[in-house]
N, C-alpha and C positions, 0 to 999 in steps of 0.2 A: 344436734343442738350444741352442747358444749363439752368441755373436758370433764373428767371425773372429779368430783369434789371429795378429796381424800379425808377431809375433816368430818364430813357427813358419813362417808363409808366406814371409817374407823371408829366412829362414835355414834352409831345409828340410834341406840336407845336414848342417848342424851338428846339427839336431834328430835326424836319423837316427843320427848317430854317438853322440849323447847317449843315445838310446833303445836301440840294438842292440848296442853294444860291451859288453864284460865289465865288471861292477861287483862290488864286494865291500863287505860291511859293515865298518865300522871298530870296532864294538862288538858283542859277542855274550855273553850273550843280551840281547834287548831286553825291558826290564821296563816294563810299562805302568803309568801313574800316572793318578789322576783328572784329567780334563780341566778346566781352569780355568773355562771358561765354561759347562760342562754336566756336572754330577756323575753323569749317567746313562751317561757314556762314559768309557772309559780311553783314554789316548793316550801315545805316545812318538815322539820325533823323533831320528834318529841319522844321522850322517854316512855318506856313501857314497864309496868310493874308486873312481874311474873309471879304466879302463885307458889311456885316451888323452886325456882332457880334465881339465885342472887347474882345476876350478870348484868352488864351494860347492854340492854336491848332497846332498839330504836324502831319507831314507826316512821317511815318516810312517805310523805304524800306529795305527789306531783300532778300538775294540771297544765295542759297546753292552753294558752290564752285564746287562740283563734278557733279551736275545734272542741268537740266534746270528748277529747282524749285525756284520760287521767290514769293514774296508777298508784298502787300502794306497795310498799315493801316492808318486810320485817328483817332486821339485821342485828346480829349479835357479833360485833367485831372481835371480841375475845375468843369466839368459837371458830368463826370462818370469815374469810375475806369478803365474799359475796353475800348479798342478802339470801336468806334461807327460804323465803317465801315471797312471791310477787303476784300481783293482779294486774293484768293489762286490759284496759277497756277497749282499746282499738289498736290497730297496727297490723303487722304481718302475721300470718298464721305460722304455727310451728309444726314441724314434722318430728314426732317422737321416734327415737331409735328403739324399735321394738320388732318382734317377730310377726306382728300383724301384717296383713296384706297392705301394700303401699297405699291403696285407696282409703284405708282406715287409720293411717298414721297422721294425717293432717288435722290439726286442731286450730280452728279459726278463733278469732277474738269475738267477744271477750272470753278470757280464760285465766286460770290460775297457773302458776309455775312453782314447783317444789322439787324434791329429790327422792329417789328410791333408795333401797338399802344398799345398792351398789355405788351410790354417790352420783348417779346419772340424773341430770336435770330433765324434767318432763313437764309438759303442759297438759292440763285437763280442764274439763267443764264439770260443774256441779249441776244438780237438777234445776236449780234456780237460773242458771245461765243457758240452759238448753232451749 
């Protein structure tokens, strides 16, 4: 998948708090607008209020106009450069770097993406997505 995210690896407890504690949208509803660099997509970014962390946290929602392809991202730019959580509704499968047999490494869409304690990004499905 990708390079090690040292921000996550070196601050894994903070990352877990950022990821798993309660969050609320600061605006509702979210109204998507044409994406500046790609008119085939709609996009909107809105602030997230975190229950225990006072950081600039954003929810990014994107939707492709012609397909049923969409995604969401959670991003805390003061913590790490890349979004720390992502949902992909469609698109290519991911192969997780793991010691599982090759046949079990492929994660098809829809899936979620996040990081492990080593800062390695990985894709996974929840019970709802299976």
